[in-house]
C-alpha positions, 0 to 999 in steps of 0.5 A, spaced: 775 580 455 768 577 452 765 584 452 771 586 447 770 580 443 762 582 442 764 589 441 769 587 435 764 582 432 758 587 432 763 592 429 765 587 423 757 586 422 756 593 421 762 594 417 759 588 413 752 591 412 754 598 410 759 595 405 753 593 401 755 586 401 748 584 402 747 585 394 750 581 389 755 584 384 752 584 377 755 579 372 758 582 366 754 584 360 755 581 353 751 582 347 745 579 345 741 579 339 736 574 335 729 573 332 722 572 335 718 568 332 710 566 333 708 559 330 714 560 326 713 567 323 717 573 325 714 577 330 715 585 329 714 590 334 714 587 340 719 588 346 723 583 348 726 583 356 731 579 359 731 579 367 736 575 371 734 570 375 736 571 382 737 577 387 740 582 382 733 586 381 730 590 375 736 595 374 739 589 371 734 587 366 735 588 358 730 589 353 729 591 345 724 592 340 724 587 334 724 590 327 720 588 321 723 581 320 722 580 328 730 581 329 732 584 336 738 587 340 738 588 347 740 594 351 742 593 359 743 600 363 745 603 357 750 598 354 749 593 349 747 586 351 744 583 357 747 580 364 750 573 363 747 567 366 740 565 367 735 570 364 727 569 364 724 572 358 718 576 356 715 578 350 710 584 350 706 589 345 711 595 344 708 602 345 702 604 340 705 610 336 702 617 339 698 618 333 693 612 334 691 614 341 685 618 340 678 616 341 676 619 334 673 614 329 678 615 323 684 614 328 680 608 331 680 605 324 687 607 323 689 603 329 685 597 327 689 597 320 695 598 324 694 592 329 692 588 323 698 589 319 702 587 325 701 580 324 701 574 330 696 578 334 694 578 339 700 575 343 699 569 347 698 573 354 703 567 357 709 570 354 708 577 357 707 575 364 714 574 368 712 569 373 708 564 367 713 565 361 716 559 359 722 562 356 729 562 359 735 563 356 742 562 359 746 568 357 754 566 356 760 570 352 761 564 348 754 565 344 750 572 342 744 569 338 738 567 342 732 566 337 726 565 341 720 561 339 713 562 341 707 558 340 699 559 341 
């Protein structure tokens, strides 16, 4: 009889493991936007990334790029928004345009002008490192705007 109980317990454990119960269900995705500022001035052309705190994994991260006014809107898995709950936030440089990626002197001069025109550069490296970034946001359905203030 104890062998039968052991077998039933083993089967139950296998069913539980096979059903994927080990990974938490992702929270709902809610709309998120805001403005990124560095020392009070809007930051244009930076990537804003929200990564849920916990065991959800990188497939639940949301990101967006700021416009000329420092405004961003996030997208998560093809949906507008970010996962509800606590999120760690990083701010990184957006992709440099392909026309500015050459070794030619003229291209390098144009790249230097482009970077000067971005303003607020270089970005403080603290904000680009997920483990060090002091930026955290608790995303909820009742709030849609999350302004992010960076300092040097």
